[in-house]
matplotlib code that plots the C-alpha trace (Angstrom):
import matplotlib.pyplot as plt

x = [-21.8, -20.5, -23.0, -22.4, -22.9, -25.8, -26.3, -25.1, -27.6, -26.1, -27.3, -26.8, -24.9, -27.5, -30.4, -32.4, -30.4, -33.3, -33.4, -29.6, -29.8, -32.7, -30.8, -27.6, -29.6, -31.1, -27.7, -26.3, -29.0, -29.2, -32.8, -31.6, -28.9, -25.4, -25.1, -22.5, -22.9, -21.7, -21.7, -24.5, -21.9, -20.1, -21.2, -22.8, -21.2, -23.0, -21.6, -22.2, -20.7, -20.7, -23.8, -22.0, -20.9, -22.9, -21.0, -18.8, -16.5, -14.4, -10.9, -9.6, -7.2, -4.1, -1.8, -3.8, -7.2, -9.7, -10.7, -13.9, -13.4, -15.9, -16.9, -19.1, -21.7, -19.5, -16.5, -18.5, -20.2, -16.9, -15.4, -18.3, -18.3, -14.5, -14.8, -17.7, -15.9, -12.9, -15.0, -17.3, -20.2, -23.8, -27.1, -28.8, -25.6, -25.0, -22.4, -21.9, -21.7, -19.1, -17.4, -18.5, -20.7, -18.8, -15.8, -15.4, -15.1, -18.5, -20.1, -18.8, -20.5, -23.8, -22.9, -22.0, -25.2, -27.3, -25.6, -26.4, -30.0, -29.7, -29.4, -26.3, -26.3, -25.8, -22.9, -24.1, -26.9, -26.8, -27.4, -24.5, -23.1, -21.3, -18.8, -17.1, -15.1, -13.1, -9.9, -6.9, -8.0, -11.3, -9.4, -7.1, -10.1, -11.7, -8.6, -8.1, -11.4, -14.5, -15.7, -18.9, -16.9, -14.5, -17.3, -18.8, -15.5, -14.9, -18.3, -18.0, -16.9, -14.4, -13.1, -11.6, -9.1, -7.9, -7.6, -4.2, -1.2, -2.0, 0.8, 2.1, 1.5, -2.2, -2.7, -1.2, -3.3, -6.5, -5.8, -5.0, -8.4, -10.1, -10.8, -10.5, -8.6, -8.1, -5.8, -6.9, -5.2, -6.9, -8.4, -11.3, -9.7, -10.0, -13.5, -11.9, -9.7, -8.4, -5.5, -6.5, -3.9, -1.2, -2.7, -4.6, -8.2, -9.3, -8.8, -6.4, -2.9, -0.1, 3.3, 5.9, 7.2, 10.8, 10.4, 8.9, 5.4, 2.6, 0.5, -2.9, -5.2, -8.5, -12.3, -13.0, -10.8, -12.4, -12.9, -10.8, -11.4, -14.3, -13.5, -15.5, -17.4, -18.6, -16.1, -13.3, -10.1, -6.8, -4.5, -1.1, -2.4, -4.7, -3.0, -3.6, -5.9, -3.5, -3.7, -0.4, -0.7, 1.3, 2.5, 5.9, 6.0, 7.7, 6.3, 7.5, 8.1, 4.7, 3.0, 2.4, 2.5, 4.2, 3.4, 6.5, 4.8, 3.8, 6.1, 6.0, 7.0, 10.6, 12.4, 16.0, 17.6, 21.3, 21.6, 20.2, 16.9, 14.7, 11.3, 8.9, 6.8, 9.9, 10.7, 7.1, 7.2, 10.4, 9.2, 5.9, 7.9, 9.1, 7.5, 6.0, 4.7, 1.2, 1.1, 3.6, 3.3, 6.1, 6.1, 8.7, 9.4, 12.0, 15.5, 18.4, 21.0, 19.3, 17.0, 14.1, 13.6, 11.8, 9.1, 7.5, 4.2, 3.7, 0.9, 2.7, 2.0, 4.5, 6.7, 9.4, 12.2, 13.3, 16.8, 15.4, 13.5, 16.5, 18.7, 16.0, 15.8, 19.5, 20.3, 17.8, 17.9, 20.5, 21.1, 20.2, 16.7, 16.2, 13.5, 14.8, 11.5, 8.8, 5.1, 3.3, -0.2, -3.4, -4.3, -2.9, -4.5, -6.6, -8.2, -10.9, -11.8, -9.1, -5.8, -3.0, -2.6, 1.0, 0.2, -1.6, 1.3, 3.9, 2.0, 1.9, 4.0, 6.8, 7.4, 11.1, 13.4, 17.1]
y = [-12.9, -16.1, -19.0, -18.9, -15.2, -12.9, -9.1, -6.9, -4.4, -0.9, 1.0, 4.7, 5.8, 8.7, 6.3, 6.1, 4.1, 1.6, 0.8, 0.2, -2.0, -4.0, -4.6, -5.6, -8.0, -9.7, -10.0, -11.6, -14.2, -14.9, -13.8, -10.9, -10.1, -9.1, -5.4, -2.6, 0.8, 3.6, 7.4, 9.1, 11.5, 8.8, 6.7, 3.5, 0.3, -2.7, -5.6, -9.3, -11.6, -15.3, -16.5, -16.8, -13.1, -10.7, -7.4, -5.8, -3.0, -0.7, -0.3, 3.3, 2.8, 4.1, 2.2, 2.4, 1.7, 0.8, -2.8, -4.5, -6.7, -9.6, -10.6, -13.5, -13.3, -15.8, -13.4, -10.4, -12.2, -13.8, -10.4, -8.9, -11.9, -11.6, -7.9, -8.4, -11.2, -8.9, -6.1, -8.3, -6.7, -7.7, -7.7, -4.3, -2.3, 0.3, 1.5, 5.0, 5.6, 8.2, 6.7, 6.5, 3.5, 3.3, 2.0, -1.3, 0.4, 2.1, -1.0, -3.1, -0.8, -1.8, -5.5, -5.3, -3.4, -6.0, -8.7, -6.8, -6.2, -2.5, 0.5, 2.6, 6.1, 8.7, 11.1, 14.5, 13.3, 13.7, 10.0, 8.2, 4.9, 1.9, 1.6, 4.0, 3.4, 6.3, 7.2, 9.1, 12.4, 12.3, 11.5, 14.5, 16.7, 15.4, 16.2, 19.7, 21.4, 19.1, 19.0, 17.1, 14.3, 14.3, 13.8, 11.0, 9.2, 9.5, 8.0, 5.0, 1.7, 1.3, 3.4, 1.5, 3.7, 2.5, 3.3, 5.0, 5.2, 6.4, 8.4, 7.5, 11.1, 11.1, 7.7, 8.8, 12.0, 10.1, 7.6, 10.4, 11.9, 8.6, 7.5, 3.7, 3.6, 0.3, 0.5, -1.6, -2.9, -4.3, -3.5, -4.2, -7.6, -8.6, -7.2, -4.4, -4.6, -8.0, -7.0, -5.1, -3.5, -5.3, -8.7, -10.9, -11.5, -15.1, -17.2, -14.7, -15.8, -13.5, -14.0, -12.1, -13.1, -12.8, -9.1, -8.6, -8.0, -8.7, -11.7, -12.5, -15.5, -16.0, -16.6, -12.9, -12.9, -11.8, -14.3, -12.0, -9.3, -9.3, -9.8, -8.1, -11.3, -11.6, -14.3, -14.1, -13.0, -15.0, -12.7, -13.2, -11.3, -14.2, -17.6, -20.7, -18.9, -16.1, -12.5, -10.6, -6.9, -4.0, -3.3, -4.1, -5.3, -7.0, -9.8, -10.1, -13.4, -12.7, -12.7, -8.9, -7.1, -3.8, -2.2, -0.4, 1.2, 0.4, -1.1, 2.1, 4.1, 3.0, 5.4, 5.7, 9.1, 9.5, 5.8, 5.0, 3.4, 5.8, 4.9, 7.8, 6.4, 6.4, 10.0, 11.0, 9.2, 11.0, 14.5, 13.9, 13.5, 17.1, 19.1, 21.7, 19.3, 17.8, 16.0, 15.3, 13.8, 13.0, 12.8, 12.6, 14.1, 13.1, 14.7, 14.5, 14.5, 12.5, 10.2, 11.2, 14.5, 14.2, 16.8, 17.2, 18.8, 19.7, 21.0, 22.8, 24.8, 27.5, 28.3, 25.8, 26.2, 23.6, 23.7, 22.8, 19.9, 18.7, 18.8, 17.0, 14.2, 14.1, 13.6, 10.7, 8.9, 10.3, 13.5, 11.7, 11.0, 14.7, 16.4, 18.9, 20.9, 21.9, 22.8, 24.4, 23.1, 23.8, 20.2, 17.0, 16.4, 13.3, 10.8, 8.2, 7.3, 9.6, 8.3, 10.9, 11.8, 12.0, 12.8, 16.0, 17.0, 16.4, 18.8, 21.6, 24.8, 24.5, 27.2, 26.4, 24.2, 23.5]
z = [-18.7, -17.3, -16.9, -13.2, -12.7, -12.2, -12.4, -9.6, -8.3, -8.1, -5.0, -4.7, -1.5, -1.3, -1.1, 2.2, 4.7, 5.4, 1.7, 1.6, 4.7, 3.2, -0.1, 1.9, 4.2, 1.2, -0.5, 2.7, 3.1, -0.6, -1.1, -3.2, -5.8, -5.0, -4.5, -5.0, -3.4, -5.6, -5.5, -7.4, -8.9, -10.9, -13.8, -12.6, -13.9, -15.4, -13.4, -12.9, -10.4, -9.4, -7.6, -4.3, -4.2, -2.0, -2.2, -4.8, -3.6, -5.8, -4.5, -4.1, -7.0, -5.3, -7.7, -10.9, -12.2, -9.5, -9.3, -8.2, -5.2, -4.9, -1.4, -0.3, 2.4, 4.4, 4.2, 5.3, 8.2, 9.3, 9.4, 11.4, 13.8, 14.5, 15.2, 17.6, 19.4, 19.8, 21.1, 23.2, 21.4, 22.3, 20.4, 20.5, 20.6, 17.9, 15.5, 14.2, 10.5, 9.7, 6.7, 3.0, 2.1, -1.2, 0.8, 2.6, 6.1, 5.7, 4.2, 7.1, 9.6, 7.9, 8.0, 11.7, 12.5, 10.8, 12.9, 16.1, 15.0, 15.0, 12.6, 12.6, 14.0, 11.2, 11.5, 12.7, 15.0, 18.7, 19.6, 21.2, 19.9, 21.4, 18.6, 16.2, 13.0, 11.7, 9.9, 11.4, 9.9, 11.8, 15.0, 14.4, 13.9, 17.1, 19.1, 17.6, 16.7, 16.6, 20.2, 19.3, 17.6, 20.5, 23.1, 20.9, 20.7, 24.4, 25.2, 22.8, 24.2, 21.4, 18.4, 15.5, 13.6, 10.2, 6.5, 7.0, 9.3, 12.9, 14.3, 17.8, 18.9, 17.8, 19.4, 22.7, 22.8, 22.1, 24.9, 27.3, 26.6, 27.4, 23.9, 23.6, 20.3, 18.6, 15.5, 12.6, 9.4, 6.4, 3.0, 0.7, -0.1, 3.6, 4.2, 6.1, 9.2, 10.1, 12.3, 15.5, 17.7, 15.6, 16.3, 13.9, 14.6, 15.2, 12.1, 10.5, 9.5, 8.6, 7.0, 4.9, 1.5, 0.4, -0.3, 3.2, 1.7, 4.1, 3.2, 4.8, 5.0, 6.7, 6.4, 5.6, 2.5, -0.8, -3.6, -5.9, -8.5, -10.9, -14.6, -17.3, -18.0, -14.4, -13.4, -10.8, -12.6, -12.1, -10.0, -8.5, -5.5, -4.6, -4.5, -2.5, 0.0, 0.6, -0.3, -1.0, -0.1, -1.4, 2.2, 3.8, 7.3, 10.2, 12.4, 16.0, 17.8, 19.5, 16.1, 16.2, 12.9, 12.3, 8.9, 7.6, 4.5, 1.0, -1.5, -3.5, -0.4, -1.1, -3.4, -4.6, -3.7, -4.3, -4.9, -1.5, -0.6, 1.4, 3.0, 2.7, 5.5, 7.8, 6.8, 7.6, 10.9, 11.9, 10.9, 12.7, 16.0, 15.7, 18.6, 16.2, 13.6, 13.8, 10.5, 7.7, 4.2, 1.7, -2.1, -4.8, -8.1, -10.7, -10.2, -12.7, -9.9, -7.1, -9.1, -6.8, -5.0, -1.7, -0.9, 2.5, 3.2, 6.9, 9.1, 11.9, 15.0, 14.1, 11.0, 10.4, 7.8, 5.3, 6.9, 10.3, 8.8, 6.9, 10.0, 12.0, 9.5, 8.8, 12.5, 12.8, 9.5, 7.1, 5.2, 1.9, 3.3, 4.2, 2.0, -0.5, -0.7, 1.8, 1.3, 4.3, 4.6, 6.4, 6.1, 4.5, 1.0, 1.1, -1.3, -1.0, 2.5, 4.0, 2.8, 2.2, -1.4, -2.4, -6.1, -5.1, -2.8, -5.6, -7.9, -5.3, -5.4, -2.9, -0.3, 0.0, -2.0, -2.7]

ax = plt.figure().add_subplot(projection="3d")
ax.plot(x, y, z, "-o")
ax.set_aspect("equal")
plt.show()
């Protein structure tokens, strides 16, 4: 253990909510140790962190081994304050808790609730809340089969939707139903969402590096990743106050950010770069498709073979999907296999799982 570190208290996500809130409150005001909230179904780690750290969050591990993100009380409180300023939130107003506490989005609902002097409303209760924080999958369920959730979202003053890409169709349908959707972009390393409706929150700066990767700076930025000795590791992701994400983007002259996809979304098929996110977006505009997810497997001829998993309102052939993509992007970008799904496979907080799709048996292929 580093001389400047102290043990991190591991809190079970299954513990009573008042106990979790008390531990988090003490971590934020410095009267208690830093905490990490972990699932009771997984081995609990022994961690230590620098004295200024209040919360340690495990990343979802989408690109490898999960890492422990270290956040100070200042970063967490700045994030909550910026969100409440954007929403014009007042003391006494309440958040709903519909996301896992093991993820930053769920943990931030607790931080925001403490700042408003309230306790969050637990998912499944009949109480109404002022603010909601959900992922696109939950919004899709609210619009297609969960009437109770739909009514709750409609009655909320604002509904933050993040954690994964929100399709234009889903956004439009929600707005038409009177749900005040606010899209968010962020990650554990930024204490959750820091870009709302494509615009940076107060104090947040955005830029692109030479590879068009999104870089973020602001008072809610994490200190970095915990090392095994309890110190903050040196990482190229955190340099000079900036965090380099694994996402590609565009920034408009009005300083609005458009996320194009992850760096690992770009694959080479037939010698041509193809964006899996762009293929997903195009297929999702098909009138009979409600959701789409792309994955790749190795191919001797093409380099990468694109597979698409679709949730559709009626049977759609692979030829129809290939024609649809070929007419809008290119024939090379057209999937060469299709998997018909009841729902998109997910991991973590609700992010689409391409690895699971890639391992599935295809319904049609060429």
